[in-house]
PDB file of N, CA, C and O in Angstrom:
ATOM      1  N   MET A   1      48.742 -56.332  34.232  1.00  0.00           N
ATOM      2  CA  MET A   1      48.713 -54.682  35.063  1.00  0.00           C
ATOM      3  C   MET A   1      49.302 -55.135  36.734  1.00  0.00           C
ATOM      4  O   MET A   1      49.934 -54.239  37.293  1.00  0.00           O
ATOM      5  N   ALA A   2      49.186 -55.981  37.239  1.00  0.00           N
ATOM      6  CA  ALA A   2      49.440 -56.050  38.369  1.00  0.00           C
ATOM      7  C   ALA A   2      51.031 -55.934  38.513  1.00  0.00           C
ATOM      8  O   ALA A   2      51.672 -55.144  39.206  1.00  0.00           O
ATOM      9  N   THR A   3      51.541 -57.076  37.550  1.00  0.00           N
ATOM     10  CA  THR A   3      52.806 -57.143  37.553  1.00  0.00           C
ATOM     11  C   THR A   3      53.646 -55.751  37.229  1.00  0.00           C
ATOM     12  O   THR A   3      54.663 -55.429  37.843  1.00  0.00           O
ATOM     13  N   LEU A   4      53.070 -55.013  36.203  1.00  0.00           N
ATOM     14  CA  LEU A   4      53.652 -53.982  35.557  1.00  0.00           C
ATOM     15  C   LEU A   4      53.665 -52.934  36.819  1.00  0.00           C
ATOM     16  O   LEU A   4      54.721 -52.364  37.098  1.00  0.00           O
ATOM     17  N   VAL A   5      52.443 -52.686  37.595  1.00  0.00           N
ATOM     18  CA  VAL A   5      52.172 -51.743  38.590  1.00  0.00           C
ATOM     19  C   VAL A   5      53.400 -52.326  39.885  1.00  0.00           C
ATOM     20  O   VAL A   5      53.926 -51.526  40.659  1.00  0.00           O
ATOM     21  N   GLY A   6      53.607 -53.393  39.902  1.00  0.00           N
ATOM     22  CA  GLY A   6      54.686 -54.023  40.902  1.00  0.00           C
ATOM     23  C   GLY A   6      56.053 -53.662  40.499  1.00  0.00           C
ATOM     24  O   GLY A   6      56.907 -53.604  41.384  1.00  0.00           O
ATOM     25  N   GLN A   7      56.354 -53.427  39.356  1.00  0.00           N
ATOM     26  CA  GLN A   7      57.497 -53.457  38.763  1.00  0.00           C
ATOM     27  C   GLN A   7      58.054 -51.791  38.926  1.00  0.00           C
ATOM     28  O   GLN A   7      59.198 -51.478  39.255  1.00  0.00           O
ATOM     29  N   PHE A   8      57.102 -50.982  38.652  1.00  0.00           N
ATOM     30  CA  PHE A   8      57.359 -49.480  38.970  1.00  0.00           C
ATOM     31  C   PHE A   8      57.103 -49.053  40.367  1.00  0.00           C
ATOM     32  O   PHE A   8      57.537 -47.956  40.720  1.00  0.00           O
ATOM     33  N   ARG A   9      56.396 -49.852  41.264  1.00  0.00           N
ATOM     34  CA  ARG A   9      56.353 -49.754  42.470  1.00  0.00           C
ATOM     35  C   ARG A   9      57.629 -49.908  43.127  1.00  0.00           C
ATOM     36  O   ARG A   9      58.055 -49.077  43.930  1.00  0.00           O
ATOM     37  N   THR A  10      58.212 -50.905  42.814  1.00  0.00           N
ATOM     38  CA  THR A  10      59.514 -51.373  43.301  1.00  0.00           C
ATOM     39  C   THR A  10      60.681 -50.324  42.921  1.00  0.00           C
ATOM     40  O   THR A  10      61.611 -49.962  43.641  1.00  0.00           O
ATOM     41  N   ARG A  11      60.400 -49.952  41.665  1.00  0.00           N
ATOM     42  CA  ARG A  11      61.716 -48.879  41.212  1.00  0.00           C
ATOM     43  C   ARG A  11      61.220 -47.534  41.971  1.00  0.00           C
ATOM     44  O   ARG A  11      62.132 -46.836  42.413  1.00  0.00           O
ATOM     45  N   LEU A  12      60.024 -47.125  42.158  1.00  0.00           N
ATOM     46  CA  LEU A  12      59.707 -46.125  43.130  1.00  0.00           C
ATOM     47  C   LEU A  12      60.293 -46.178  44.204  1.00  0.00           C
ATOM     48  O   LEU A  12      60.899 -45.162  44.544  1.00  0.00           O
ATOM     49  N   TRP A  13      60.313 -47.179  44.958  1.00  0.00           N
ATOM     50  CA  TRP A  13      60.922 -47.247  46.704  1.00  0.00           C
ATOM     51  C   TRP A  13      62.435 -47.331  46.190  1.00  0.00           C
ATOM     52  O   TRP A  13      63.153 -46.824  47.051  1.00  0.00           O
ATOM     53  N   ILE A  14      62.971 -47.660  45.403  1.00  0.00           N
ATOM     54  CA  ILE A  14      64.392 -47.931  45.365  1.00  0.00           C
ATOM     55  C   ILE A  14      64.894 -46.306  45.109  1.00  0.00           C
ATOM     56  O   ILE A  14      65.830 -45.873  45.781  1.00  0.00           O
ATOM     57  N   LYS A  15      64.404 -45.683  44.382  1.00  0.00           N
ATOM     58  CA  LYS A  15      64.465 -44.328  44.026  1.00  0.00           C
ATOM     59  C   LYS A  15      64.349 -43.548  45.353  1.00  0.00           C
ATOM     60  O   LYS A  15      65.278 -42.870  45.793  1.00  0.00           O
ATOM     61  N   LEU A  16      63.288 -43.669  45.896  1.00  0.00           N
ATOM     62  CA  LEU A  16      62.802 -42.785  47.274  1.00  0.00           C
ATOM     63  C   LEU A  16      64.033 -43.253  48.386  1.00  0.00           C
ATOM     64  O   LEU A  16      64.531 -42.489  49.213  1.00  0.00           O
ATOM     65  N   LEU A  17      64.320 -44.396  48.237  1.00  0.00           N
ATOM     66  CA  LEU A  17      65.280 -44.840  49.423  1.00  0.00           C
ATOM     67  C   LEU A  17      66.867 -44.139  48.967  1.00  0.00           C
ATOM     68  O   LEU A  17      67.613 -43.625  49.800  1.00  0.00           O
ATOM     69  N   MET A  18      67.124 -44.220  47.783  1.00  0.00           N
ATOM     70  CA  MET A  18      68.373 -43.554  47.245  1.00  0.00           C
ATOM     71  C   MET A  18      68.601 -41.973  47.639  1.00  0.00           C
ATOM     72  O   MET A  18      69.632 -41.457  48.071  1.00  0.00           O
ATOM     73  N   GLU A  19      67.301 -41.346  47.353  1.00  0.00           N
ATOM     74  CA  GLU A  19      67.152 -39.882  47.721  1.00  0.00           C
ATOM     75  C   GLU A  19      67.386 -39.624  49.285  1.00  0.00           C
ATOM     76  O   GLU A  19      67.948 -38.713  49.892  1.00  0.00           O
ATOM     77  N   ALA A  20      66.789 -40.687  49.658  1.00  0.00           N
ATOM     78  CA  ALA A  20      66.694 -40.432  51.332  1.00  0.00           C
ATOM     79  C   ALA A  20      68.098 -40.678  52.027  1.00  0.00           C
ATOM     80  O   ALA A  20      68.296 -40.471  53.224  1.00  0.00           O
ATOM     81  N   GLY A  21      69.109 -41.175  51.075  1.00  0.00           N
ATOM     82  CA  GLY A  21      70.076 -41.435  51.563  1.00  0.00           C
ATOM     83  C   GLY A  21      70.588 -42.983  52.056  1.00  0.00           C
ATOM     84  O   GLY A  21      71.738 -43.295  52.365  1.00  0.00           O
ATOM     85  N   GLU A  22      69.512 -43.763  52.035  1.00  0.00           N
ATOM     86  CA  GLU A  22      69.751 -45.094  52.395  1.00  0.00           C
ATOM     87  C   GLU A  22      70.918 -45.817  51.797  1.00  0.00           C
ATOM     88  O   GLU A  22      70.985 -45.744  50.570  1.00  0.00           O
ATOM     89  N   ARG A  23      71.681 -46.375  52.297  1.00  0.00           N
ATOM     90  CA  ARG A  23      73.085 -47.077  51.788  1.00  0.00           C
ATOM     91  C   ARG A  23      72.968 -48.519  51.747  1.00  0.00           C
ATOM     92  O   ARG A  23      73.440 -49.066  50.751  1.00  0.00           O
ATOM     93  N   ASP A  24      72.324 -49.384  52.812  1.00  0.00           N
ATOM     94  CA  ASP A  24      72.437 -50.610  52.988  1.00  0.00           C
ATOM     95  C   ASP A  24      71.262 -51.224  52.065  1.00  0.00           C
ATOM     96  O   ASP A  24      70.069 -50.934  51.973  1.00  0.00           O
ATOM     97  N   ASP A  25      72.197 -52.343  51.312  1.00  0.00           N
ATOM     98  CA  ASP A  25      71.334 -53.069  50.392  1.00  0.00           C
ATOM     99  C   ASP A  25      70.246 -53.643  50.859  1.00  0.00           C
ATOM    100  O   ASP A  25      69.081 -53.477  50.498  1.00  0.00           O
ATOM    101  N   LYS A  26      70.807 -54.529  51.922  1.00  0.00           N
ATOM    102  CA  LYS A  26      69.587 -55.390  52.594  1.00  0.00           C
ATOM    103  C   LYS A  26      68.601 -54.600  53.024  1.00  0.00           C
ATOM    104  O   LYS A  26      67.519 -55.012  52.606  1.00  0.00           O
ATOM    105  N   GLU A  27      68.500 -53.489  53.783  1.00  0.00           N
ATOM    106  CA  GLU A  27      67.488 -52.732  54.102  1.00  0.00           C
ATOM    107  C   GLU A  27      66.655 -51.891  53.062  1.00  0.00           C
ATOM    108  O   GLU A  27      65.547 -51.397  53.269  1.00  0.00           O
ATOM    109  N   ILE A  28      67.341 -51.829  51.995  1.00  0.00           N
ATOM    110  CA  ILE A  28      66.734 -51.213  50.858  1.00  0.00           C
ATOM    111  C   ILE A  28      65.813 -52.398  50.153  1.00  0.00           C
ATOM    112  O   ILE A  28      64.730 -52.166  49.616  1.00  0.00           O
ATOM    113  N   ALA A  29      66.415 -53.684  50.244  1.00  0.00           N
ATOM    114  CA  ALA A  29      65.652 -54.708  49.591  1.00  0.00           C
ATOM    115  C   ALA A  29      64.660 -55.145  50.550  1.00  0.00           C
ATOM    116  O   ALA A  29      63.663 -55.593  49.984  1.00  0.00           O
ATOM    117  N   ARG A  30      64.601 -55.163  51.827  1.00  0.00           N
ATOM    118  CA  ARG A  30      63.711 -55.073  52.645  1.00  0.00           C
ATOM    119  C   ARG A  30      62.561 -54.321  52.780  1.00  0.00           C
ATOM    120  O   ARG A  30      61.455 -54.777  53.070  1.00  0.00           O
ATOM    121  N   LEU A  31      62.843 -53.110  52.556  1.00  0.00           N
ATOM    122  CA  LEU A  31      61.845 -51.746  52.363  1.00  0.00           C
ATOM    123  C   LEU A  31      60.984 -51.940  50.932  1.00  0.00           C
ATOM    124  O   LEU A  31      59.794 -51.657  50.801  1.00  0.00           O
ATOM    125  N   ALA A  32      61.646 -52.354  50.148  1.00  0.00           N
ATOM    126  CA  ALA A  32      61.135 -52.518  48.582  1.00  0.00           C
ATOM    127  C   ALA A  32      60.645 -53.597  48.278  1.00  0.00           C
ATOM    128  O   ALA A  32      60.108 -53.642  47.172  1.00  0.00           O
ATOM    129  N   GLU A  33      60.645 -54.862  49.138  1.00  0.00           N
ATOM    130  CA  GLU A  33      60.213 -56.141  48.947  1.00  0.00           C
ATOM    131  C   GLU A  33      60.851 -56.763  47.891  1.00  0.00           C
ATOM    132  O   GLU A  33      60.281 -57.609  47.202  1.00  0.00           O
ATOM    133  N   VAL A  34      62.081 -56.381  47.699  1.00  0.00           N
ATOM    134  CA  VAL A  34      62.993 -57.244  46.857  1.00  0.00           C
ATOM    135  C   VAL A  34      63.692 -58.419  47.476  1.00  0.00           C
ATOM    136  O   VAL A  34      64.469 -58.232  48.412  1.00  0.00           O
ATOM    137  N   GLY A  35      63.428 -59.765  46.945  1.00  0.00           N
ATOM    138  CA  GLY A  35      63.875 -60.879  47.461  1.00  0.00           C
ATOM    139  C   GLY A  35      65.580 -61.071  47.464  1.00  0.00           C
ATOM    140  O   GLY A  35      66.243 -61.767  48.233  1.00  0.00           O
ATOM    141  N   ASN A  36      65.958 -60.384  46.567  1.00  0.00           N
ATOM    142  CA  ASN A  36      67.517 -60.720  46.589  1.00  0.00           C
ATOM    143  C   ASN A  36      68.329 -59.471  46.721  1.00  0.00           C
ATOM    144  O   ASN A  36      68.244 -58.684  45.779  1.00  0.00           O
ATOM    145  N   PRO A  37      69.006 -59.193  47.600  1.00  0.00           N
ATOM    146  CA  PRO A  37      69.716 -57.742  47.918  1.00  0.00           C
ATOM    147  C   PRO A  37      70.549 -57.694  47.086  1.00  0.00           C
ATOM    148  O   PRO A  37      70.729 -56.480  46.993  1.00  0.00           O
ATOM    149  N   LYS A  38      71.464 -58.342  46.122  1.00  0.00           N
ATOM    150  CA  LYS A  38      72.144 -58.434  45.115  1.00  0.00           C
ATOM    151  C   LYS A  38      71.547 -57.766  43.964  1.00  0.00           C
ATOM    152  O   LYS A  38      72.229 -57.029  43.253  1.00  0.00           O
ATOM    153  N   GLN A  39      70.297 -57.986  43.741  1.00  0.00           N
ATOM    154  CA  GLN A  39      69.520 -57.157  42.879  1.00  0.00           C
ATOM    155  C   GLN A  39      69.796 -55.603  42.902  1.00  0.00           C
ATOM    156  O   GLN A  39      70.060 -54.953  41.891  1.00  0.00           O
ATOM    157  N   ILE A  40      69.698 -55.062  44.234  1.00  0.00           N
ATOM    158  CA  ILE A  40      69.533 -53.591  44.427  1.00  0.00           C
ATOM    159  C   ILE A  40      70.304 -52.749  43.660  1.00  0.00           C
ATOM    160  O   ILE A  40      69.931 -51.624  43.328  1.00  0.00           O
ATOM    161  N   TYR A  41      71.466 -53.287  43.336  1.00  0.00           N
ATOM    162  CA  TYR A  41      72.687 -52.363  42.772  1.00  0.00           C
ATOM    163  C   TYR A  41      72.081 -52.356  41.431  1.00  0.00           C
ATOM    164  O   TYR A  41      71.985 -51.209  40.993  1.00  0.00           O
ATOM    165  N   PHE A  42      71.568 -53.427  40.504  1.00  0.00           N
ATOM    166  CA  PHE A  42      70.941 -53.059  39.419  1.00  0.00           C
ATOM    167  C   PHE A  42      69.908 -52.257  39.034  1.00  0.00           C
ATOM    168  O   PHE A  42      69.855 -51.530  38.043  1.00  0.00           O
ATOM    169  N   LEU A  43      68.981 -52.461  39.994  1.00  0.00           N
ATOM    170  CA  LEU A  43      67.775 -51.837  40.213  1.00  0.00           C
ATOM    171  C   LEU A  43      68.264 -49.975  40.413  1.00  0.00           C
ATOM    172  O   LEU A  43      67.649 -49.100  39.805  1.00  0.00           O
ATOM    173  N   GLN A  44      69.181 -49.734  41.147  1.00  0.00           N
ATOM    174  CA  GLN A  44      69.643 -48.391  41.229  1.00  0.00           C
ATOM    175  C   GLN A  44      70.367 -47.816  40.308  1.00  0.00           C
ATOM    176  O   GLN A  44      70.581 -46.606  40.243  1.00  0.00           O
ATOM    177  N   GLN A  45      70.867 -48.844  39.386  1.00  0.00           N
ATOM    178  CA  GLN A  45      71.365 -48.219  37.994  1.00  0.00           C
ATOM    179  C   GLN A  45      70.333 -47.782  37.163  1.00  0.00           C
ATOM    180  O   GLN A  45      70.343 -46.844  36.367  1.00  0.00           O
ATOM    181  N   GLU A  46      69.141 -48.829  37.530  1.00  0.00           N
ATOM    182  CA  GLU A  46      67.884 -48.323  36.340  1.00  0.00           C
ATOM    183  C   GLU A  46      67.461 -47.157  36.765  1.00  0.00           C
ATOM    184  O   GLU A  46      67.192 -46.421  35.816  1.00  0.00           O
ATOM    185  N   VAL A  47      67.304 -46.720  37.708  1.00  0.00           N
ATOM    186  CA  VAL A  47      66.478 -45.713  38.121  1.00  0.00           C
ATOM    187  C   VAL A  47      67.188 -44.521  38.360  1.00  0.00           C
ATOM    188  O   VAL A  47      66.571 -43.462  38.475  1.00  0.00           O
ATOM    189  N   ARG A  48      68.810 -44.588  38.474  1.00  0.00           N
ATOM    190  CA  ARG A  48      69.590 -43.564  38.895  1.00  0.00           C
ATOM    191  C   ARG A  48      69.291 -41.921  38.071  1.00  0.00           C
ATOM    192  O   ARG A  48      69.315 -40.784  38.543  1.00  0.00           O
ATOM    193  N   LYS A  49      69.023 -42.410  36.703  1.00  0.00           N
ATOM    194  CA  LYS A  49      68.689 -41.179  36.003  1.00  0.00           C
ATOM    195  C   LYS A  49      67.187 -40.665  35.570  1.00  0.00           C
ATOM    196  O   LYS A  49      66.870 -39.825  34.729  1.00  0.00           O
ATOM    197  N   ILE A  50      66.338 -41.506  36.487  1.00  0.00           N
ATOM    198  CA  ILE A  50      64.880 -41.198  35.953  1.00  0.00           C
ATOM    199  C   ILE A  50      64.538 -40.131  37.357  1.00  0.00           C
ATOM    200  O   ILE A  50      65.034 -40.382  38.455  1.00  0.00           O
ATOM    201  N   PRO A  51      63.750 -39.090  37.159  1.00  0.00           N
ATOM    202  CA  PRO A  51      63.479 -38.075  37.881  1.00  0.00           C
ATOM    203  C   PRO A  51      62.397 -38.944  38.943  1.00  0.00           C
ATOM    204  O   PRO A  51      61.586 -39.777  38.538  1.00  0.00           O
ATOM    205  N   LEU A  52      62.584 -38.553  40.367  1.00  0.00           N
ATOM    206  CA  LEU A  52      61.648 -39.284  41.152  1.00  0.00           C
ATOM    207  C   LEU A  52      60.045 -38.683  41.003  1.00  0.00           C
ATOM    208  O   LEU A  52      59.072 -39.324  41.401  1.00  0.00           O
ATOM    209  N   GLN A  53      59.969 -37.565  40.467  1.00  0.00           N
ATOM    210  CA  GLN A  53      58.372 -37.042  40.110  1.00  0.00           C
ATOM    211  C   GLN A  53      58.067 -37.978  38.850  1.00  0.00           C
ATOM    212  O   GLN A  53      56.861 -38.183  38.715  1.00  0.00           O
ATOM    213  N   SER A  54      58.786 -38.519  38.010  1.00  0.00           N
ATOM    214  CA  SER A  54      58.094 -39.186  36.820  1.00  0.00           C
ATOM    215  C   SER A  54      57.792 -40.431  37.424  1.00  0.00           C
ATOM    216  O   SER A  54      56.704 -40.883  37.068  1.00  0.00           O
ATOM    217  N   LEU A  55      58.486 -41.182  38.305  1.00  0.00           N
ATOM    218  CA  LEU A  55      58.091 -42.347  38.802  1.00  0.00           C
ATOM    219  C   LEU A  55      56.798 -42.179  40.017  1.00  0.00           C
ATOM    220  O   LEU A  55      55.998 -43.087  40.245  1.00  0.00           O
ATOM    221  N   GLN A  56      56.785 -40.979  40.649  1.00  0.00           N
ATOM    222  CA  GLN A  56      55.549 -40.749  41.298  1.00  0.00           C
ATOM    223  C   GLN A  56      54.392 -40.938  40.442  1.00  0.00           C
ATOM    224  O   GLN A  56      53.448 -41.708  40.622  1.00  0.00           O
ATOM    225  N   GLN A  57      54.611 -40.069  39.412  1.00  0.00           N
ATOM    226  CA  GLN A  57      53.398 -39.968  38.477  1.00  0.00           C
ATOM    227  C   GLN A  57      52.942 -40.962  37.609  1.00  0.00           C
ATOM    228  O   GLN A  57      51.871 -40.953  37.002  1.00  0.00           O
ATOM    229  N   THR A  58      54.009 -42.018  37.575  1.00  0.00           N
ATOM    230  CA  THR A  58      53.683 -43.406  36.726  1.00  0.00           C
ATOM    231  C   THR A  58      52.445 -44.209  37.251  1.00  0.00           C
ATOM    232  O   THR A  58      51.551 -44.695  36.559  1.00  0.00           O
ATOM    233  N   LEU A  59      52.607 -44.264  38.981  1.00  0.00           N
ATOM    234  CA  LEU A  59      51.637 -45.346  39.514  1.00  0.00           C
ATOM    235  C   LEU A  59      50.267 -44.869  39.442  1.00  0.00           C
ATOM    236  O   LEU A  59      49.478 -45.794  39.244  1.00  0.00           O
ATOM    237  N   PRO A  60      49.710 -43.677  39.544  1.00  0.00           N
ATOM    238  CA  PRO A  60      48.339 -43.273  39.164  1.00  0.00           C
ATOM    239  C   PRO A  60      48.156 -43.508  37.768  1.00  0.00           C
ATOM    240  O   PRO A  60      47.022 -43.912  37.508  1.00  0.00           O
ATOM    241  N   ILE A  61      48.760 -43.406  36.994  1.00  0.00           N
ATOM    242  CA  ILE A  61      48.307 -43.421  35.343  1.00  0.00           C
ATOM    243  C   ILE A  61      48.053 -44.999  35.209  1.00  0.00           C
ATOM    244  O   ILE A  61      47.052 -45.443  34.647  1.00  0.00           O
ATOM    245  N   LEU A  62      49.222 -45.947  35.872  1.00  0.00           N
ATOM    246  CA  LEU A  62      48.700 -47.306  35.623  1.00  0.00           C
ATOM    247  C   LEU A  62      47.541 -47.743  36.253  1.00  0.00           C
ATOM    248  O   LEU A  62      46.714 -48.492  35.734  1.00  0.00           O
ATOM    249  N   LEU A  63      47.461 -47.117  37.745  1.00  0.00           N
ATOM    250  CA  LEU A  63      46.298 -47.658  38.316  1.00  0.00           C
ATOM    251  C   LEU A  63      45.149 -47.171  37.496  1.00  0.00           C
ATOM    252  O   LEU A  63      44.383 -48.048  37.098  1.00  0.00           O
ATOM    253  N   GLU A  64      44.908 -46.035  37.197  1.00  0.00           N
ATOM    254  CA  GLU A  64      43.854 -45.553  36.200  1.00  0.00           C
ATOM    255  C   GLU A  64      43.509 -46.640  35.113  1.00  0.00           C
ATOM    256  O   GLU A  64      42.406 -47.115  34.845  1.00  0.00           O
ATOM    257  N   LEU A  65      44.790 -46.922  34.531  1.00  0.00           N
ATOM    258  CA  LEU A  65      44.495 -48.013  33.355  1.00  0.00           C
ATOM    259  C   LEU A  65      43.944 -49.034  33.909  1.00  0.00           C
ATOM    260  O   LEU A  65      42.872 -49.409  33.433  1.00  0.00           O
ATOM    261  N   GLU A  66      44.528 -49.773  35.077  1.00  0.00           N
ATOM    262  CA  GLU A  66      44.010 -51.024  35.603  1.00  0.00           C
ATOM    263  C   GLU A  66      42.260 -50.888  35.859  1.00  0.00           C
ATOM    264  O   GLU A  66      41.389 -51.687  35.514  1.00  0.00           O
ATOM    265  N   PHE A  67      42.156 -49.944  36.384  1.00  0.00           N
ATOM    266  CA  PHE A  67      40.699 -49.575  36.751  1.00  0.00           C
ATOM    267  C   PHE A  67      39.724 -49.375  35.694  1.00  0.00           C
ATOM    268  O   PHE A  67      38.537 -49.640  35.883  1.00  0.00           O
ATOM    269  N   GLY A  68      40.236 -48.840  34.394  1.00  0.00           N
ATOM    270  CA  GLY A  68      39.483 -48.677  33.599  1.00  0.00           C
ATOM    271  C   GLY A  68      39.202 -50.068  32.971  1.00  0.00           C
ATOM    272  O   GLY A  68      38.114 -50.565  32.681  1.00  0.00           O
ATOM    273  N   LEU A  69      40.320 -50.518  32.848  1.00  0.00           N
ATOM    274  CA  LEU A  69      40.002 -51.974  32.110  1.00  0.00           C
ATOM    275  C   LEU A  69      39.374 -53.029  32.776  1.00  0.00           C
ATOM    276  O   LEU A  69      38.961 -53.982  32.115  1.00  0.00           O
ATOM    277  N   LYS A  70      39.214 -52.992  34.239  1.00  0.00           N
ATOM    278  CA  LYS A  70      38.471 -53.803  34.811  1.00  0.00           C
ATOM    279  C   LYS A  70      36.862 -53.345  34.894  1.00  0.00           C
ATOM    280  O   LYS A  70      35.910 -54.063  35.199  1.00  0.00           O
ATOM    281  N   PHE A  71      36.853 -52.054  34.561  1.00  0.00           N
ATOM    282  CA  PHE A  71      35.217 -51.724  34.449  1.00  0.00           C
ATOM    283  C   PHE A  71      34.523 -51.156  33.086  1.00  0.00           C
ATOM    284  O   PHE A  71      33.607 -50.353  32.911  1.00  0.00           O
ATOM    285  N   GLY A  72      35.254 -51.827  32.289  1.00  0.00           N
ATOM    286  CA  GLY A  72      34.452 -51.856  30.995  1.00  0.00           C
ATOM    287  C   GLY A  72      34.927 -50.450  30.227  1.00  0.00           C
ATOM    288  O   GLY A  72      34.062 -49.967  29.497  1.00  0.00           O
ATOM    289  N   ALA A  73      36.067 -49.811  30.294  1.00  0.00           N
ATOM    290  CA  ALA A  73      36.537 -48.810  29.206  1.00  0.00           C
ATOM    291  C   ALA A  73      36.787 -49.553  27.957  1.00  0.00           C
ATOM    292  O   ALA A  73      36.975 -50.769  27.943  1.00  0.00           O
ATOM    293  N   GLU A  74      36.786 -48.870  27.004  1.00  0.00           N
ATOM    294  CA  GLU A  74      37.035 -49.431  25.610  1.00  0.00           C
ATOM    295  C   GLU A  74      39.203 -49.573  25.931  1.00  0.00           C
ATOM    296  O   GLU A  74      40.008 -48.717  26.297  1.00  0.00           O
ATOM    297  N   PRO A  75      39.363 -50.897  25.597  1.00  0.00           N
ATOM    298  CA  PRO A  75      40.525 -51.125  25.911  1.00  0.00           C
ATOM    299  C   PRO A  75      41.644 -50.471  25.367  1.00  0.00           C
ATOM    300  O   PRO A  75      42.589 -50.005  26.003  1.00  0.00           O
ATOM    301  N   LEU A  76      41.429 -50.462  23.799  1.00  0.00           N
ATOM    302  CA  LEU A  76      42.145 -49.989  22.688  1.00  0.00           C
ATOM    303  C   LEU A  76      42.568 -48.441  23.207  1.00  0.00           C
ATOM    304  O   LEU A  76      43.637 -48.024  23.652  1.00  0.00           O
ATOM    305  N   SER A  77      41.330 -47.788  22.974  1.00  0.00           N
ATOM    306  CA  SER A  77      41.747 -46.122  23.528  1.00  0.00           C
ATOM    307  C   SER A  77      42.172 -45.915  24.756  1.00  0.00           C
ATOM    308  O   SER A  77      43.017 -45.058  25.013  1.00  0.00           O
ATOM    309  N   LEU A  78      41.654 -46.642  25.596  1.00  0.00           N
ATOM    310  CA  LEU A  78      42.258 -46.485  27.170  1.00  0.00           C
ATOM    311  C   LEU A  78      43.735 -46.529  27.200  1.00  0.00           C
ATOM    312  O   LEU A  78      44.507 -45.692  27.667  1.00  0.00           O
ATOM    313  N   MET A  79      44.029 -47.818  26.532  1.00  0.00           N
ATOM    314  CA  MET A  79      45.650 -48.068  26.318  1.00  0.00           C
ATOM    315  C   MET A  79      46.399 -47.147  25.846  1.00  0.00           C
ATOM    316  O   MET A  79      47.488 -46.822  26.318  1.00  0.00           O
ATOM    317  N   GLN A  80      45.702 -46.523  24.590  1.00  0.00           N
ATOM    318  CA  GLN A  80      46.479 -45.649  23.678  1.00  0.00           C
ATOM    319  C   GLN A  80      46.844 -44.143  24.499  1.00  0.00           C
ATOM    320  O   GLN A  80      47.855 -43.448  24.401  1.00  0.00           O
ATOM    321  N   THR A  81      45.617 -43.943  25.331  1.00  0.00           N
ATOM    322  CA  THR A  81      45.726 -42.644  25.933  1.00  0.00           C
ATOM    323  C   THR A  81      46.847 -42.793  27.032  1.00  0.00           C
ATOM    324  O   THR A  81      47.706 -41.931  27.213  1.00  0.00           O
ATOM    325  N   LYS A  82      46.766 -43.872  27.693  1.00  0.00           N
ATOM    326  CA  LYS A  82      47.646 -44.118  29.109  1.00  0.00           C
ATOM    327  C   LYS A  82      49.274 -44.218  28.580  1.00  0.00           C
ATOM    328  O   LYS A  82      50.150 -43.649  29.230  1.00  0.00           O
ATOM    329  N   VAL A  83      49.560 -44.906  27.482  1.00  0.00           N
ATOM    330  CA  VAL A  83      50.482 -44.670  26.743  1.00  0.00           C
ATOM    331  C   VAL A  83      51.395 -43.537  26.505  1.00  0.00           C
ATOM    332  O   VAL A  83      52.588 -43.265  26.639  1.00  0.00           O
ATOM    333  N   ILE A  84      50.346 -43.021  26.110  1.00  0.00           N
ATOM    334  CA  ILE A  84      50.804 -41.371  25.793  1.00  0.00           C
ATOM    335  C   ILE A  84      51.103 -40.622  26.731  1.00  0.00           C
ATOM    336  O   ILE A  84      52.073 -39.868  26.650  1.00  0.00           O
ATOM    337  N   GLU A  85      50.291 -40.691  27.848  1.00  0.00           N
ATOM    338  CA  GLU A  85      50.649 -40.120  29.146  1.00  0.00           C
ATOM    339  C   GLU A  85      51.950 -40.477  29.746  1.00  0.00           C
ATOM    340  O   GLU A  85      52.739 -39.659  30.217  1.00  0.00           O
ATOM    341  N   LEU A  86      52.116 -41.731  29.698  1.00  0.00           N
ATOM    342  CA  LEU A  86      53.412 -42.199  30.094  1.00  0.00           C
ATOM    343  C   LEU A  86      54.787 -41.882  29.501  1.00  0.00           C
ATOM    344  O   LEU A  86      55.853 -41.663  30.076  1.00  0.00           O
ATOM    345  N   CYS A  87      54.449 -41.919  28.063  1.00  0.00           N
ATOM    346  CA  CYS A  87      55.734 -41.339  27.134  1.00  0.00           C
ATOM    347  C   CYS A  87      55.925 -39.786  27.536  1.00  0.00           C
ATOM    348  O   CYS A  87      57.028 -39.330  27.837  1.00  0.00           O
ATOM    349  N   GLN A  88      54.806 -39.063  27.512  1.00  0.00           N
ATOM    350  CA  GLN A  88      55.158 -37.567  28.047  1.00  0.00           C
ATOM    351  C   GLN A  88      55.841 -37.308  29.375  1.00  0.00           C
ATOM    352  O   GLN A  88      56.530 -36.295  29.489  1.00  0.00           O
ATOM    353  N   LEU A  89      55.714 -38.073  30.292  1.00  0.00           N
ATOM    354  CA  LEU A  89      56.511 -38.223  31.580  1.00  0.00           C
ATOM    355  C   LEU A  89      57.921 -38.482  31.488  1.00  0.00           C
ATOM    356  O   LEU A  89      58.801 -37.995  32.198  1.00  0.00           O
ATOM    357  N   TYR A  90      58.058 -39.378  30.451  1.00  0.00           N
ATOM    358  CA  TYR A  90      59.629 -39.766  30.461  1.00  0.00           C
ATOM    359  C   TYR A  90      60.220 -38.948  29.468  1.00  0.00           C
ATOM    360  O   TYR A  90      61.419 -38.672  29.419  1.00  0.00           O
ATOM    361  N   LEU A  91      59.295 -38.545  28.633  1.00  0.00           N
ATOM    362  CA  LEU A  91      60.353 -37.449  27.314  1.00  0.00           C
ATOM    363  C   LEU A  91      60.848 -36.485  28.120  1.00  0.00           C
ATOM    364  O   LEU A  91      61.995 -36.127  27.853  1.00  0.00           O
ATOM    365  N   LYS A  92      60.145 -35.807  29.306  1.00  0.00           N
ATOM    366  CA  LYS A  92      60.857 -34.692  30.043  1.00  0.00           C
ATOM    367  C   LYS A  92      62.129 -35.154  30.679  1.00  0.00           C
ATOM    368  O   LYS A  92      62.968 -34.292  30.941  1.00  0.00           O
ATOM    369  N   SER A  93      62.347 -36.248  30.925  1.00  0.00           N
ATOM    370  CA  SER A  93      63.137 -36.816  31.652  1.00  0.00           C
ATOM    371  C   SER A  93      64.655 -36.647  31.002  1.00  0.00           C
ATOM    372  O   SER A  93      65.628 -37.145  31.568  1.00  0.00           O
TER     373      SER A  93
END
């Protein structure tokens, strides 16, 4: 879960910085905590067509999933519910 949350968090930062008009790949990499500034181009291509709102709404869903799994929710049911919520976010895109 931590890896998945980290991946979406990075993409959210990239999208936020793109929308804020930041152009310097080194600065974007620093702020998004991406070790290799050359990766920024590829990450920007990934998130270009994804609405910022979808990325913003993803993190709370993933954190709810992580919390539920850690505190004893029925794993299969919880995962199915959260996957459906995530699919609905991105089908709107």
